[in-house]
N, C-alpha and C positions, 0 to 999 in steps of 0.2 A: 612550427607554430600552429599550423592548421590542425594537427593531430591533438594538440593540447586543448584547443578550443572545442574540438569534437568530443574529447573525453569529458571536459567540464560540462558541456551541454547535456551529456547523457547521464553522468554520474553525480553532478552537483545536486540536482533535485532529489536523488536517492539519499545522498548524505544529509541534505536538509530535512527530508522526511524522517530519517532515523534520529537525527538530532532533536527535532521537535518532539517526537514521541518520547525520547529519553528525558528531555526536559520536563514534559508534562507528567511523566511517571515519577519524577523526583519531587513533585510538590506534595507535601503532606496535606491531608484533609481537602484534597481537590474536589470541589463540588461544582456541578453545572447548574444546580438550582437548590434553593433552601427547602423546597418541597421534596420529601424523600422519594415519592413515586415518580415525579417528573425528573428528578436527578437520575434515578435508575434508568429510565427510558432514554434520556439524553446521553448518558454515558454509554449505554449499550449501543445506541445508534451511532455515536461517534466512533466507538471501536470498530463497528461494522464498516462504516464509510472510510475511515482512515486505512484500514487494511485492504479494502477493495482498491483504493487509490494507490496504496503501496504496491499491489500486484502490478498495476499498470506501469508504474515507474520502473520497477525491476524488469518487467517484460520489455519495455522500451529500451532500457540500457543494455540488456543482455542479448537482444535480438536485432539490434540495429544493423541494417544492410545484410541480413542473412536471409537466404532464400527459403531455407527450412527453419521454421520458427520452433523454438522450444517453449512449450506451454507449461511444462512441469517444473523446470528448474526455478522460475520465479515463484511458483506456488510454494515449493519447499523452503526457499530462502526467506520469504516473507513470513511464513508460518514459524520458522525457526527464530526469526527476529522477535516475533510475538512471544514465543516461549521465553527467550532471554529477557524480554521486556517485563514479563510477569515475574520472572526470577529476580530481576533488579528491584521491582516494587516490594519484594519481600524484605528488602534491607532498608526501606524508607519508613520512617515512623508513621503510624496509622494506616499504612498501605499493606496489602497482603497479596500473595500468589493466589489467583482465583481460577479454577478450572473452567468456570462458566465464561469468564472473560476470554480465556484461551479458545474455547469453543466458538464464541462470537467472532473472535479474530479470524479463525479458520473459515467460518461461514462467509465473512467479508472477502477473504482471499479467494475462496472458491467461486463466489459470485463475480468477483473481479475477473477471474480466469474465464468464466463462461461468457461474460460480456465481451472481453477481448477476443476470445475464440470465435464467437458468433458474429460480432459486428466488424471486426478488423478486416476480414476478407471482403465483405460487402462494401465497406468504406473505401478500401484500397481500389476495388474495381471501379467504383463511382468516381474517385479522384483521377484514375488513369483515363477513364472515358472523357472526363472533363478536360484533361490536359490534351488529349488527342483532338478534341473539338476545337480547342483554343489554338493549338499548335499548327 
């Protein structure tokens, strides 16, 4: 039972993230704003942030309780999901496969990797020091 809850706590957020992106990609004429310039800015920003967050979720699920962290596998898997998401959009009326979206997705994934790689070790040390002081 404990293993099931452990798996759910790690992978359910990943599944939810994938499902949310799939759902949003399935909506024809999806607009963030009626203003075309603002719409483009908001949609680009949302791609970037969603994929940076996706990197964090995949990293967390794939590296839980591992002493040697794998930073590249989540990068590849999330980017691959982005590729298939763009491909999926090409089958949705009014939506298309856009290389620019794919590039922005990869930018978000890559920034997510940098954030996790840079701040995770510092955060882990800070948490361990705090635990030692409290313990």
